[in-house]
C-alpha atoms as one frame of an Amber mdcrd trajectory, in Angstrom:
protein
 125.949 109.810  94.576 125.590 113.381  93.409 123.952 116.222  95.274 120.930
 115.909  92.959 120.636 112.180  93.782 120.746 113.009  97.484 118.080 115.721
  97.139 115.830 113.290  95.211 116.334 110.690  97.953 115.278 113.216 100.613
 112.350 114.332  98.447 111.154 110.705  98.273 111.104 110.629 102.085 108.874
 113.699 102.180 106.554 112.132  99.605 106.442 108.905 101.649 105.682 110.720
 104.923 102.902 112.670 103.206 101.281 109.419 102.030 100.716 108.079 105.557
  97.175 107.958 106.899  97.591 109.569 110.332  94.241 108.159 111.515  95.602
 104.618 111.088  98.763 105.575 112.952  96.757 106.956 115.900  94.511 103.886
 115.847  97.609 101.706 116.211  98.932 103.845 119.076  95.567 103.661 120.862
  95.548  99.886 120.592  99.156  99.664 121.793  98.198 101.838 124.758  95.520
  99.250 125.621  98.207  96.570 125.429 100.262  98.455 128.005  97.356  98.110
 130.440  96.435  94.495 129.661 100.038  93.234 129.723  99.331  91.059 126.684
 102.234  90.345 124.324 103.017  92.213 121.122 104.707  89.821 118.706 106.685
  91.464 115.890 108.118  90.103 112.642 109.564  91.088 109.286 112.072  89.988
 106.633 115.527  91.406 105.911 115.633  95.087 106.832 112.062  94.790 108.110
 113.160  92.024 110.516 115.742  94.449 111.850 113.054  97.103 112.298 110.754
  94.583 114.039 113.578  93.708 116.427 114.370  97.384 117.026 110.696  98.114
 117.722 110.531  95.269 120.264 113.583  96.682 122.009 112.182 100.214 122.121
 108.705  99.156 123.290 110.000  96.813 125.986 112.515  99.291 127.400 112.185
 102.759 125.911 108.649 103.752 126.871 109.286 103.633 130.635 112.850 103.580
 131.978 111.484 102.164 135.268 109.891  99.272 133.361 106.397  99.700 134.812
 104.445 100.537 131.637 106.566  99.092 128.874 104.884  96.802 126.371 105.698
  93.126 126.662 107.023  92.335 123.208 108.936  89.571 121.454 110.345  89.631
 117.931 109.641  86.326 116.184 112.540  86.769 113.780 115.140  87.215 116.538
 115.479  83.516 117.347 117.489  82.194 114.402 117.416  78.575 115.668 113.607
  78.570 115.996 113.056  80.410 112.725 115.356  78.123 110.741 114.032  74.961
 112.401 110.502  75.777 111.257 111.771  76.874 107.837 113.726  73.634 107.408
 111.119  71.221 108.759 108.036  72.911 107.310 108.639  75.862 104.951 110.044
  79.358 105.194 106.605  80.658 104.280 105.274  79.140 107.539 108.252  79.789
 109.847 106.665  82.796 111.578 103.100  81.456 111.448 104.132  78.249 113.217
 105.689  80.262 116.043 102.483  82.267 116.432 100.471  79.056 116.457 102.709
  77.634 119.203 103.419  80.697 121.363 100.733  83.364 121.043  97.348  83.779
 122.724  94.169  85.409 121.442  94.698  88.417 123.764  98.065  89.102 122.087
  98.705  91.120 118.924 101.004  90.840 115.923 102.784  93.833 114.422 104.154
  92.693 111.058 106.394  94.698 108.749 106.592  94.043 105.018 107.972  96.559
 102.543 106.140  94.983  99.614 103.127  93.813 101.593 103.321  90.494  99.763
 105.876  88.423 101.685 104.377  84.929 101.975 105.674  84.344 105.493 104.193
  87.642 106.715 100.877  86.980 104.930 100.709  83.517 106.548 101.665  84.925
 109.945  98.816  87.444 109.789  96.334  84.774 108.683  97.415  82.537 111.581
  97.189  85.414 114.076  93.679  86.262 112.884  92.593  82.600 113.186  93.753
  82.758 116.802  91.674  85.907 117.353  94.680  88.216 117.658  94.680  91.876
 116.623  96.974  92.512 113.636  98.845  95.712 112.848 101.089  96.113 109.828
 103.555  98.515 108.310 103.764  98.237 104.529 105.053 100.100 101.503 104.259
 100.285  97.812 100.497  99.624  97.397 100.295  97.713 100.702  99.909  94.336
  99.010  97.930  91.485 100.562  99.185  92.353 104.044  97.292  95.662 103.977
  93.984  93.943 103.204  94.437  91.264 105.893  95.508  93.526 108.764  93.138
  95.116 111.253  95.264  98.259 111.144  97.597  98.979 108.244  99.993 101.902
 108.091 101.134 102.162 104.504 103.939 104.237 103.052 102.648 104.559  99.485
 105.998 104.754  97.763 107.806 102.435  95.321 111.250 102.754  96.898 112.148
  99.953  99.313 114.983 101.748 101.110 112.910 104.863 101.731 109.958 102.733
 102.870 112.252 100.923 105.330 113.643 104.261 106.578 110.152 105.591 107.195
 109.033 102.393 108.935 111.798 102.864 111.495 110.790 106.503 112.004 107.168
 105.384 112.517 108.277 102.868 115.160 110.243 105.554 116.990 107.322 107.947
 116.746 104.888 105.363 118.178 107.258 104.741 121.087 107.548 108.465 121.801
 103.777 108.890 121.498 103.157 106.065 123.976 105.748 107.553 126.303 104.042
 110.955 126.179 100.612 109.432 126.876 101.790 107.818 130.120 102.994 111.102
 131.601
């Protein structure tokens, strides 16, 4: 990679950050703050790099907001349990592997935070549809034009950029920012 390639890569990050609707981001933080009080469960999910970000977010929200553990968000990443995920994928379909877990495990007072770079991953779309049928709040992080996920979610935070790696980078930054914002609100 040349210096010019690197500078273009950084420039794409700036463009992606500038595309974010801050009102949607604050709306998500406000809802997550309510979840801290209600002690309901935030379920997270994603595919590939987005699954890693969903897992990272669950870790940060369940431990990083409050080192004492009093006001952390109860959260579980649905793509962390490989045996459960692959059992549903094998016996039903990969497109339903996350949705079936929501159907089995989640309650209407819970919420789903789903991450999809394209916004069109079938298993994420089906997970959101299942969560909504259960009466759950749905929050999503998407890229590109937001895809179907953006239209299904109660709150969508979209990085309007056609570069998957930069979108994934920014999603992780958004997760860290939400954690820090929630931490600052509790003080």
